[in-house]
C-alpha positions as a Markdown table, in Angstrom:
| # | Residue | x | y | z |
|---|---|---|---|---|
| 1 | Met | 23.4 | -12.7 | -2.3 |
| 2 | Pro | 19.9 | -11.1 | -2.3 |
| 3 | Ala | 19.7 | -7.7 | -4.1 |
| 4 | Phe | 17.1 | -6.2 | -1.7 |
| 5 | Arg | 16.6 | -5.6 | 2.1 |
| 6 | Tyr | 13.6 | -4.2 | 3.8 |
| 7 | Asp | 14.4 | -1.2 | 6.0 |
| 8 | Pro | 11.7 | -1.2 | 8.7 |
| 9 | Asn | 12.8 | 2.2 | 10.1 |
| 10 | Glu | 12.1 | 3.9 | 6.8 |
| 11 | Gly | 9.5 | 1.5 | 5.5 |
| 12 | Val | 11.3 | 1.1 | 2.2 |
| 13 | Val | 13.2 | -1.6 | 0.3 |
| 14 | Arg | 16.8 | -0.9 | -0.4 |
| 15 | Val | 19.3 | -2.4 | -2.8 |
| 16 | Val | 22.0 | -4.0 | -0.7 |
| 17 | Arg | 24.7 | -4.8 | -3.3 |
| 18 | Thr | 26.1 | -3.3 | -6.4 |
| 19 | Leu | 24.1 | -4.4 | -9.5 |
| 20 | Ala | 26.1 | -5.2 | -12.6 |
| 21 | Glu | 25.4 | -3.2 | -15.7 |
| 22 | Gly | 22.6 | -5.0 | -17.6 |
| 23 | Glu | 21.8 | -7.2 | -14.6 |
| 24 | Ile | 18.1 | -7.9 | -14.2 |
| 25 | Ala | 17.3 | -7.9 | -10.5 |
| 26 | Pro | 14.3 | -10.0 | -9.4 |
| 27 | Ala | 11.2 | -8.2 | -8.3 |
| 28 | Pro | 11.2 | -7.1 | -4.6 |
| 29 | Pro | 10.1 | -10.0 | -2.4 |
| 30 | Pro | 6.5 | -10.1 | -1.2 |
| 31 | Phe | 7.4 | -8.9 | 2.3 |
| 32 | Ala | 8.5 | -5.6 | 0.7 |
| 33 | Val | 5.2 | -4.8 | -0.9 |
| 34 | Ala | 3.1 | -2.4 | 1.1 |
| 35 | Arg | 0.1 | -4.2 | 2.5 |
| 36 | Val | -3.1 | -3.2 | 4.3 |
| 37 | Glu | -4.4 | -5.7 | 6.8 |
| 38 | Pro | -8.1 | -6.2 | 7.7 |
| 39 | Gly | -9.2 | -3.9 | 10.4 |
| 40 | Arg | -6.7 | -1.1 | 9.6 |
| 41 | Lys | -8.2 | 2.4 | 9.8 |
| 42 | Leu | -7.7 | 4.3 | 6.5 |
| 43 | Arg | -8.6 | 7.8 | 5.4 |
| 44 | Leu | -10.7 | 7.8 | 2.2 |
| 45 | Glu | -10.5 | 11.0 | 0.2 |
| 46 | Ala | -12.8 | 11.8 | -2.8 |
| 47 | Lys | -12.2 | 14.8 | -5.0 |
| 48 | Val | -14.8 | 16.2 | -7.4 |
| 49 | Gly | -13.5 | 19.5 | -8.9 |
| 50 | Ala | -12.6 | 21.8 | -6.0 |
| 51 | Val | -14.6 | 19.8 | -3.4 |
| 52 | Val | -12.7 | 17.2 | -1.3 |
| 53 | Val | -14.6 | 14.8 | 1.0 |
| 54 | Glu | -12.7 | 12.8 | 3.6 |
| 55 | Arg | -13.9 | 10.0 | 5.9 |
| 56 | Glu | -12.4 | 7.3 | 8.0 |
| 57 | Val | -13.0 | 3.8 | 6.8 |
| 58 | Glu | -11.8 | 0.3 | 8.0 |
| 59 | Ala | -10.2 | -2.2 | 5.6 |
| 60 | Val | -12.4 | -5.4 | 5.4 |
| 61 | Gln | -9.8 | -7.4 | 3.6 |
| 62 | Ala | -6.1 | -7.5 | 3.1 |
| 63 | Gly | -4.7 | -5.6 | 0.1 |
| 64 | Ala | -1.3 | -5.1 | -1.5 |
| 65 | Ala | 0.1 | -2.2 | -3.5 |
| 66 | Gly | -1.8 | -1.8 | -6.7 |
| 67 | Glu | -4.8 | -3.7 | -5.6 |
| 68 | Ser | -8.2 | -2.3 | -4.8 |
| 69 | Leu | -9.9 | -3.5 | -1.6 |
| 70 | Phe | -13.2 | -3.4 | 0.3 |
| 71 | Val | -13.7 | -1.0 | 3.2 |
| 72 | Arg | -16.4 | -0.4 | 5.7 |
| 73 | Thr | -17.7 | 3.0 | 6.8 |
| 74 | Ala | -18.8 | 3.9 | 10.4 |
| 75 | Asp | -22.5 | 3.4 | 9.3 |
| 76 | Gly | -21.8 | -0.1 | 8.0 |
| 77 | Ala | -21.7 | 0.5 | 4.3 |
| 78 | Val | -19.1 | -1.7 | 2.5 |
| 79 | Phe | -17.7 | -0.8 | -0.9 |
| 80 | Ala | -14.5 | -1.2 | -3.0 |
| 81 | Val | -11.9 | 1.6 | -3.2 |
| 82 | Pro | -8.9 | 2.0 | -5.5 |
| 83 | Ala | -5.5 | 0.9 | -4.3 |
| 84 | Pro | -4.3 | 3.0 | -1.4 |
| 85 | Glu | -1.3 | 5.2 | -1.9 |
| 86 | Ala | 1.8 | 4.3 | 0.0 |
| 87 | Glu | 2.3 | 6.1 | 3.3 |
| 88 | Arg | 5.5 | 7.9 | 4.3 |
């Protein structure tokens, strides 16, 4: 029986059975890893000291949790950004 189930209402992965002491559960399945699809609007936030600059960007490529990805600004500039934080 699988150890994980994706809960679409909460956007989280849940353990669905009791894990035995010392049991090593496999990594969550790929469907459970947060993804950013191309075309998705994101809010980019840059902090330098007390200054915070925010702007809307669009993902140019797909990205998973822990991966950086390329985004495009409204004026057409394309650049890489660090991995996005998970949303709640």
